[in-house]
MIDOSE-1310 file (N, C-alpha, C; in nm, 2 decimals, decimal comma, always signed):
residues 206
xxxx	-0,78/-0,32/+19,73/-0,85/-0,20/+19,71/-0,98/-0,22/+19,67; -1,08/-0,18/+19,78/-1,22/-0,20/+19,78/-1,29/-0,12/+19,68; -1,37/-0,20/+19,59/-1,45/-0,11/+19,50/-1,60/-0,02/+19,56; -1,61/+0,07/+19,48/-1,73/+0,16/+19,54/-1,86/+0,06/+19,53
xxxx	-1,94/+0,03/+19,66/-2,04/-0,03/+19,66/-2,14/+0,04/+19,57; -2,25/+0,00/+19,51/-2,37/+0,07/+19,46/-2,48/+0,00/+19,55; -2,57/+0,12/+19,59/-2,68/+0,08/+19,68/-2,79/+0,01/+19,59; -2,84/-0,09/+19,61/-2,94/-0,21/+19,52/-3,05/-0,11/+19,49
xxxx	-3,10/-0,02/+19,58/-3,20/+0,05/+19,51/-3,19/+0,11/+19,39; -3,06/+0,19/+19,42/-3,04/+0,29/+19,30/-3,02/+0,23/+19,17; -2,93/+0,12/+19,18/-2,92/+0,03/+19,08/-3,06/-0,04/+19,01; -3,14/-0,06/+19,09/-3,26/-0,11/+19,00/-3,34/+0,00/+18,95
xxxx	-3,33/+0,13/+19,04/-3,42/+0,23/+18,97/-3,35/+0,27/+18,82; -3,21/+0,29/+18,80/-3,12/+0,28/+18,72/-3,17/+0,21/+18,60; -3,19/+0,08/+18,62/-3,21/-0,02/+18,51/-3,34/+0,02/+18,48; -3,44/+0,03/+18,57/-3,57/+0,05/+18,52/-3,59/+0,16/+18,44
xxxx	-3,50/+0,27/+18,47/-3,55/+0,39/+18,36/-3,48/+0,37/+18,23; -3,37/+0,28/+18,22/-3,31/+0,26/+18,12/-3,38/+0,20/+18,03; -3,46/+0,07/+18,09/-3,54/-0,02/+17,99/-3,69/+0,07/+17,94; -3,71/+0,14/+18,05/-3,86/+0,23/+18,00/-3,82/+0,34/+17,89
xxxx	-3,66/+0,41/+17,90/-3,65/+0,46/+17,79/-3,61/+0,42/+17,64; -3,54/+0,28/+17,65/-3,53/+0,20/+17,54/-3,67/+0,16/+17,46; -3,76/+0,14/+17,58/-3,91/+0,07/+17,52/-4,00/+0,20/+17,46; -3,95/+0,31/+17,50/-4,02/+0,44/+17,44/-3,96/+0,48/+17,30
xxxx	-3,83/+0,45/+17,30/-3,76/+0,46/+17,16/-3,78/+0,38/+17,07; -3,81/+0,25/+17,12/-3,86/+0,15/+17,02/-4,01/+0,14/+16,94; -4,09/+0,21/+17,04/-4,22/+0,25/+16,98/-4,25/+0,35/+16,93; -4,17/+0,44/+16,94/-4,21/+0,60/+16,89/-4,21/+0,59/+16,77
xxxx	-4,32/+0,70/+16,74/-4,38/+0,65/+16,59/-4,31/+0,75/+16,52; -4,26/+0,69/+16,39/-4,13/+0,77/+16,29/-4,21/+0,90/+16,24; -4,15/+0,98/+16,19/-4,24/+1,08/+16,13/-4,27/+1,07/+16,00; -4,36/+1,10/+15,98/-4,45/+1,06/+15,87/-4,43/+1,11/+15,73
xxxx	-4,41/+1,08/+15,63/-4,38/+1,14/+15,53/-4,51/+1,16/+15,43; -4,48/+1,28/+15,36/-4,61/+1,36/+15,29/-4,69/+1,24/+15,18; -4,80/+1,25/+15,25/-4,90/+1,12/+15,14/-4,92/+1,20/+15,01; -4,85/+1,10/+14,88/-4,86/+1,16/+14,76/-4,99/+1,10/+14,69
xxxx	-5,05/+1,22/+14,60/-5,17/+1,14/+14,54/-5,16/+1,19/+14,41; -5,21/+1,09/+14,31/-5,20/+1,09/+14,20/-5,27/+1,23/+14,12; -5,20/+1,28/+14,02/-5,29/+1,40/+13,97/-5,25/+1,41/+13,80; -5,35/+1,46/+13,77/-5,31/+1,47/+13,62/-5,19/+1,49/+13,56
xxxx	-5,14/+1,39/+13,49/-5,00/+1,38/+13,42/-4,98/+1,42/+13,29; -5,10/+1,43/+13,23/-5,06/+1,48/+13,11/-4,93/+1,59/+13,06; -4,84/+1,59/+12,95/-4,81/+1,45/+12,86/-4,75/+1,37/+12,92; -4,71/+1,37/+13,07/-4,62/+1,25/+13,12/-4,71/+1,14/+13,15
xxxx	-4,64/+1,02/+13,19/-4,73/+0,89/+13,19/-4,80/+0,91/+13,35; -4,71/+0,95/+13,43/-4,76/+0,93/+13,60/-4,71/+1,04/+13,66; -4,78/+1,10/+13,75/-4,78/+1,20/+13,85/-4,84/+1,19/+13,97; -4,76/+1,23/+14,05/-4,82/+1,23/+14,21/-4,78/+1,38/+14,28
xxxx	-4,86/+1,44/+14,35/-4,82/+1,56/+14,42/-4,86/+1,53/+14,60; -4,77/+1,59/+14,70/-4,83/+1,56/+14,82/-4,95/+1,66/+14,86; -5,03/+1,59/+14,93/-5,14/+1,63/+14,96/-5,11/+1,78/+15,07; -5,20/+1,88/+15,02/-5,16/+2,02/+15,08/-5,06/+2,08/+15,04
xxxx	-4,99/+2,03/+14,94/-4,87/+2,13/+14,88/-4,88/+2,17/+14,72; -4,85/+2,29/+14,72/-4,89/+2,35/+14,59/-4,73/+2,40/+14,52; -4,70/+2,30/+14,42/-4,60/+2,35/+14,33/-4,56/+2,46/+14,32; -4,66/+2,52/+14,24/-4,64/+2,69/+14,22/-4,63/+2,78/+14,29
xxxx	-4,65/+2,75/+14,43/-4,58/+2,86/+14,50/-4,42/+2,87/+14,51; -4,37/+2,77/+14,45/-4,21/+2,76/+14,46/-4,18/+2,87/+14,35; -4,08/+2,96/+14,37/-4,06/+3,08/+14,30/-3,88/+3,03/+14,25; -3,83/+2,93/+14,33/-3,69/+2,92/+14,29/-3,69/+2,73/+14,30
xxxx	-3,61/+2,73/+14,20/-3,55/+2,61/+14,15/-3,45/+2,55/+14,16; -3,37/+2,41/+14,21/-3,29/+2,39/+14,20/-3,25/+2,25/+14,12; -3,18/+2,22/+14,03/-3,21/+2,09/+13,97/-3,07/+2,02/+14,03; -3,10/+1,93/+14,12/-3,00/+1,87/+14,18/-2,92/+1,75/+14,12
xxxx	-2,99/+1,68/+14,04/-2,90/+1,60/+13,96/-2,98/+1,54/+13,84; -2,91/+1,51/+13,76/-2,97/+1,42/+13,62/-2,87/+1,32/+13,62; -2,89/+1,20/+13,65/-2,81/+1,07/+13,63/-2,90/+0,97/+13,58; -2,83/+0,85/+13,56/-2,87/+0,75/+13,47/-2,83/+0,61/+13,56
xxxx	-2,98/+0,54/+13,54/-2,97/+0,42/+13,62/-3,03/+0,29/+13,50; -2,95/+0,26/+13,44/-2,98/+0,19/+13,32/-2,99/+0,06/+13,32; -3,10/-0,03/+13,29/-3,10/-0,18/+13,28/-3,07/-0,21/+13,16; -2,96/-0,23/+13,12/-2,91/-0,28/+12,97/-2,88/-0,42/+12,95
xxxx	-2,95/-0,46/+12,84/-2,88/-0,59/+12,78/-2,79/-0,58/+12,74; -2,70/-0,70/+12,71/-2,56/-0,71/+12,69/-2,53/-0,62/+12,51; -2,63/-0,67/+12,45/-2,64/-0,65/+12,32/-2,65/-0,50/+12,28; -2,70/-0,39/+12,38/-2,74/-0,28/+12,39/-2,66/-0,19/+12,48
xxxx	-2,55/-0,26/+12,52/-2,50/-0,16/+12,63/-2,43/-0,02/+12,59; -2,43/+0,06/+12,65/-2,38/+0,20/+12,60/-2,24/+0,21/+12,68; -2,17/+0,31/+12,64/-2,04/+0,34/+12,73/-2,07/+0,47/+12,82; -1,95/+0,42/+12,94/-1,99/+0,57/+13,03/-2,03/+0,72/+12,95
xxxx	-1,93/+0,73/+12,86/-1,91/+0,88/+12,79/-2,04/+0,85/+12,71; -2,11/+0,77/+12,67/-2,22/+0,77/+12,59/-2,32/+0,82/+12,70; -2,36/+0,73/+12,78/-2,46/+0,77/+12,90/-2,45/+0,91/+12,96; -2,31/+0,95/+12,98/-2,29/+1,10/+13,08/-2,32/+1,18/+12,95
xxxx	-2,29/+1,17/+12,83/-2,31/+1,28/+12,73/-2,46/+1,30/+12,74; -2,55/+1,19/+12,77/-2,69/+1,22/+12,72/-2,75/+1,26/+12,83; -2,70/+1,23/+12,98/-2,75/+1,32/+13,09/-2,73/+1,45/+13,11; -2,62/+1,49/+13,07/-2,54/+1,62/+13,04/-2,64/+1,71/+12,92
xxxx	-2,67/+1,64/+12,84/-2,76/+1,71/+12,72/-2,92/+1,76/+12,77; -2,96/+1,66/+12,88/-3,08/+1,65/+12,92/-3,09/+1,75/+13,04; -2,97/+1,76/+13,10/-2,95/+1,87/+13,22/-2,96/+2,01/+13,16; -2,90/+2,02/+13,06/-2,88/+2,14/+12,96/-3,02/+2,18/+12,93
xxxx	-3,09/+2,10/+12,88/-3,24/+2,14/+12,81/-3,32/+2,19/+12,93; -3,34/+2,12/+13,03/-3,42/+2,13/+13,17/-3,38/+2,28/+13,22; -3,24/+2,27/+13,22/-3,21/+2,42/+13,32/-3,23/+2,53/+13,24; -3,22/+2,52/+13,10/-3,26/+2,63/+13,02/-3,42/+2,65/+12,99
xxxx	-3,49/+2,55/+13,03/-3,65/+2,59/+13,01/-3,70/+2,60/+13,15; -3,64/+2,54/+13,24/-3,68/+2,60/+13,38/-3,63/+2,77/+13,41; -3,55/+2,80/+13,35/-3,47/+2,93/+13,39/-3,56/+3,05/+13,33; -3,66/+2,99/+13,24/-3,74/+3,11/+13,16/-3,86/+3,12/+13,28
xxxx	-3,90/+3,04/+13,38/-3,99/+3,06/+13,46/-4,00/+3,08/+13,59; -3,83/+3,01/+13,63/-3,80/+3,03/+13,77/-3,67/+3,05/+13,77; -3,65/+3,10/+13,92/-3,49/+3,17/+13,96/-3,41/+3,01/+14,00; -3,34/+3,01/+13,91/-3,25/+2,89/+13,90/-3,13/+2,93/+14,03
xxxx	-3,12/+2,81/+14,11/-3,05/+2,84/+14,27/-2,97/+2,78/+14,27; -2,84/+2,77/+14,33/-2,77/+2,65/+14,35/-2,74/+2,59/+14,50; -2,81/+2,65/+14,59/-2,81/+2,59/+14,68/-2,97/+2,56/+14,75; -2,96/+2,47/+14,87/-3,09/+2,44/+14,91/-3,15/+2,52/+15,04
xxxx	-3,29/+2,58/+15,09/-3,34/+2,67/+15,14/-3,46/+2,65/+15,14; -3,53/+2,75/+15,23/-3,68/+2,75/+15,25/-3,71/+2,82/+15,07; -3,81/+2,74/+15,06/-3,89/+2,81/+14,94/-3,82/+2,78/+14,82; -3,76/+2,67/+14,79/-3,65/+2,60/+14,70/-3,73/+2,49/+14,68
xxxx	-3,74/+2,45/+14,53/-3,79/+2,35/+14,49/-3,70/+2,25/+14,42; -3,66/+2,16/+14,50/-3,54/+2,06/+14,45/-3,57/+1,94/+14,34; -3,50/+1,95/+14,23/-3,55/+1,85/+14,12/-3,46/+1,73/+14,11; -3,48/+1,60/+14,13/-3,37/+1,52/+14,06/-3,42/+1,43/+13,99
xxxx	-3,33/+1,39/+13,88/-3,39/+1,32/+13,76/-3,30/+1,20/+13,73; -3,39/+1,09/+13,70/-3,31/+0,97/+13,67/-3,35/+0,89/+13,53; -3,26/+0,89/+13,46/-3,27/+0,82/+13,33/-3,29/+0,67/+13,36; -3,39/+0,60/+13,32/-3,42/+0,47/+13,36/-3,42/+0,38/+13,22
xxxx	-3,40/+0,44/+13,10/-3,40/+0,39/+13,00/-3,35/+0,50/+12,86; -3,24/+0,41/+12,79/-3,19/+0,51/+12,69/-3,16/+0,44/+12,58; -3,20/+0,45/+12,47/-3,23/+0,37/+12,34/-3,14/+0,47/+12,18; -3,08/+0,46/+12,14/-3,00/+0,53/+12,03/-3,10/+0,49/+11,91
xxxx	-3,09/+0,58/+11,83/-3,17/+0,59/+11,71/-3,08/+0,56/+11,60; -2,95/+0,58/+11,60/-2,88/+0,55/+11,48/-2,77/+0,45/+11,56; -2,66/+0,38/+11,48/-2,56/+0,31/+11,58/-2,45/+0,40/+11,65; -2,43/+0,36/+11,78/-2,34/+0,45/+11,87/-2,17/+0,39/+11,81
xxxx	-2,09/+0,43/+11,89/-1,93/+0,38/+11,87/-1,93/+0,23/+11,92; -1,98/+0,23/+12,05/-2,03/+0,08/+12,11/-2,08/-0,01/+12,00; -2,19/+0,02/+11,93/-2,26/-0,06/+11,87/-2,16/-0,11/+11,75; -2,07/+0,01/+11,67/-1,95/-0,03/+11,57/-1,85/-0,14/+11,66
xxxx	-1,80/-0,11/+11,76/-1,73/-0,20/+11,85/-1,75/-0,34/+11,85; -1,88/-0,37/+11,85/-1,94/-0,48/+11,89/-1,97/-0,58/+11,76; -1,99/-0,49/+11,66/-2,03/-0,51/+11,53/-1,98/-0,42/+11,41; -1,83/-0,47/+11,40/-1,75/-0,39/+11,29/-1,82/-0,36/+11,16
xxxx	-1,86/-0,46/+11,11/-1,94/-0,42/+10,95/-2,06/-0,37/+11,00; -2,14/-0,31/+11,08/-2,27/-0,26/+11,10/-2,26/-0,15/+11,02; -2,38/-0,13/+10,91/-2,38/-0,03/+10,86/-2,41/+0,10/+10,89; -2,38/+0,22/+10,85/-2,38/+0,35/+10,89/-2,53/+0,39/+10,87
xxxx	-2,61/+0,32/+10,79/-2,75/+0,36/+10,75/-2,84/+0,32/+10,86; -2,78/+0,21/+10,93/-2,87/+0,14/+11,03/-2,96/+0,24/+11,09; -3,09/+0,23/+11,12/-3,20/+0,28/+11,18/-3,27/+0,23/+11,29; -3,28/+0,31/+11,43/-3,35/+0,21/+11,54/-3,47/+0,31/+11,57
xxxx	-3,58/+0,23/+11,65/-3,65/+0,29/+11,74/-3,62/+0,34/+11,87; -3,56/+0,45/+11,89/-3,49/+0,48/+12,00/-3,62/+0,56/+12,10; -3,53/+0,63/+12,19/-3,61/+0,71/+12,31/-3,57/+0,67/+12,43; -3,64/+0,75/+12,55/-3,58/+0,73/+12,66/-3,71/+0,74/+12,75
xxxx	-3,66/+0,69/+12,87/-3,75/+0,69/+12,98/-3,70/+0,75/+13,12; -3,77/+0,85/+13,20/-3,69/+0,89/+13,31/-3,80/+0,93/+13,44; -3,75/+0,91/+13,55/-3,84/+0,95/+13,72/-3,77/+1,07/+13,76; -3,87/+1,18/+13,76/-3,85/+1,29/+13,82/-3,89/+1,28/+13,98
xxxx	-3,81/+1,36/+14,06/-3,84/+1,35/+14,21/-3,82/+1,50/+14,24; -3,93/+1,54/+14,32/-3,94/+1,67/+14,36/-3,92/+1,69/+14,54; -3,85/+1,75/+14,59/-3,82/+1,78/+14,70/-3,82/+1,91/+14,77; -3,88/+1,95/+14,91/-3,85/+2,06/+14,95/-3,75/+2,11/+14,99
xxxx	-3,68/+2,20/+14,95/-3,55/+2,25/+14,98/-3,53/+2,28/+15,14; -3,62/+2,29/+15,20/-3,61/+2,34/+15,36/-3,60/+2,21/+15,43; -3,74/+2,11/+15,40/-3,71/+2,01/+15,47/-3,67/+1,87/+15,42; -3,64/+1,89/+15,29/-3,60/+1,76/+15,23/-3,67/+1,65/+15,23
xxxx	-3,82/+1,68/+15,24/-3,96/+1,58/+15,22/-3,98/+1,58/+15,07; -4,00/+1,46/+15,02/-4,08/+1,46/+14,88/-4,19/+1,51/+14,86; -4,21/+1,58/+14,76/-4,34/+1,67/+14,76/-4,39/+1,63/+14,62; -4,33/+1,59/+14,54/-4,41/+1,52/+14,39/-4,31/+1,45/+14,33
xxxx	-4,37/+1,34/+14,21/-4,26/+1,26/+14,16/-4,34/+1,28/+14,02; -4,30/+1,23/+13,93/-4,32/+1,23/+13,78/-4,27/+1,15/+13,68; -4,33/+1,07/+13,63/-4,25/+0,94/+13,54/-4,31/+0,95/+13,38; -4,21/+0,93/+13,30/-4,28/+0,93/+13,17/-4,16/+0,87/+13,07
xxxx	-4,25/+0,77/+12,97/-4,13/+0,69/+12,87/-4,19/+0,74/+12,77; -4,12/+0,77/+12,65/-4,11/+0,84/+12,53/-4,02/+0,75/+12,44; -4,10/+0,61/+12,37/-3,99/+0,60/+12,28/-4,09/+0,58/+12,13; -3,99/+0,56/+12,04/-4,09/+0,56/+11,87/-4,14/+0,42/+11,87
xxxx	-4,25/+0,43/+11,80/-4,36/+0,29/+11,78/-4,25/+0,23/+11,70; -4,19/+0,29/+11,57/-4,14/+0,23/+11,51/-4,03/+0,30/+11,39; -3,97/+0,28/+11,32/-3,91/+0,35/+11,22/-3,98/+0,40/+11,10; -4,11/+0,35/+11,06/-4,22/+0,41/+10,97/-4,30/+0,54/+11,02
xxxx	-4,22/+0,59/+11,14/-4,35/+0,68/+11,17/-4,32/+0,81/+11,10; -4,24/+0,84/+11,01/-4,21/+0,98/+10,96/-4,13/+1,08/+11,00; -4,09/+1,02/+11,12/-3,97/+1,16/+11,18/-3,83/+1,10/+11,18; -3,75/+1,18/+11,11/-3,66/+1,19/+11,04/-3,52/+1,17/+11,16
xxxx	-3,47/+1,05/+11,16/-3,39/+1,00/+11,24/-3,21/+1,04/+11,22; -3,17/+1,17/+11,20/-3,04/+1,21/+11,13/-2,94/+1,20/+11,23; -2,96/+1,22/+11,36/-2,87/+1,22/+11,48/-2,87/+1,08/+11,57; -2,78/+1,05/+11,63/-2,75/+0,92/+11,70/-2,87/+0,93/+11,80
xxxx	-2,93/+1,01/+11,87/-3,00/+1,03/+11,96/-3,13/+1,09/+11,95; -3,19/+1,10/+11,81/-3,27/+1,18/+11,78/-3,41/+1,14/+11,86; -3,45/+1,03/+11,86/-3,56/+0,99/+11,93/-3,54/+1,03/+12,10; -3,43/+0,99/+12,14/-3,41/+1,06/+12,31/-3,42/+1,20/+12,29
xxxx	-3,36/+1,28/+12,22/-3,38/+1,41/+12,23/-3,48/+1,45/+12,20; -3,58/+1,40/+12,13/-3,74/+1,42/+12,10/-3,81/+1,44/+12,24; -3,75/+1,32/+12,32/-3,82/+1,27/+12,46/-3,77/+1,40/+12,57; -3,65/+1,42/+12,53/-3,58/+1,56/+12,62/-3,64/+1,70/+12,60
xxxx	-3,66/+1,71/+12,45/-3,75/+1,82/+12,42/-3,89/+1,84/+12,49; -3,94/+1,73/+12,49/-4,13/+1,71/+12,54/-4,08/+1,75/+12,71; -3,99/+1,68/+12,75/-3,97/+1,69/+12,93/-3,96/+1,84/+12,94; -3,86/+1,91/+12,88/-3,82/+2,05/+12,91/-3,92/+2,13/+12,87
xxxx	-3,99/+2,11/+12,75/-4,11/+2,19/+12,73/-4,24/+2,19/+12,83; -4,22/+2,07/+12,89/-4,36/+2,06/+12,99/-4,33/+2,06/+13,14; -4,21/+2,04/+13,16/-4,19/+2,06/+13,32/-4,23/+2,16/+13,39; -4,18/+2,28/+13,33/-4,25/+2,39/+13,39/-4,36/+2,44/+13,40
xxxx	-4,48/+2,37/+13,30/-4,60/+2,37/+13,34/-4,66/+2,28/+13,38; -4,61/+2,18/+13,44/-4,65/+2,08/+13,53/-4,63/+2,14/+13,66; -4,51/+2,22/+13,70/-4,48/+2,28/+13,82/-4,58/+2,36/+13,84; -4,61/+2,46/+13,73/-4,71/+2,58/+13,75/-4,84/+2,54/+13,77
xx	-4,89/+2,42/+13,73/-5,05/+2,37/+13,72/-5,06/+2,29/+13,85; -4,95/+2,24/+13,93/-5,02/+2,18/+14,05/-4,97/+2,22/+14,19
């Protein structure tokens, strides 16, 4: 059976067209992300907002996630339950604070400001169960200078584009600062309260 012949002129034209398309695809500029510019971060450590974006224009907020990505030393490792317990605590505090100023929604869309939070450091103020398992003779009166660190990423619910970032590290300077450390996570919860109290203001002022 004789195969169907392709006219040389058509073959070369098709090859040239494919090569031209591939070259254009390779050199086509990617969609540029909005450029972030530093803004006043007080009382947070660092903050940036995309040029031309007004966070205060968002009336709806969706708290996408509160997760942990900790770089733990072996002698400071926390269990998954201990970590998840604190991400849930932070999520509750943020949701409650944001709900006083914004409509909390569960779906993305135009006019929705989405917030993702990542705990990057977490330190207890008193011994955890993990501490006792590593050091069985550890005193229940032991006290540490604890705290927490987190990154916040704000995205537009319609475009998915990052419109702002925020980061803060809030650790006690020492155990002689006069702050009562009654609970295991006293210092971390102080940081959580600070973030929850000031996050709505940050959005409304930028």
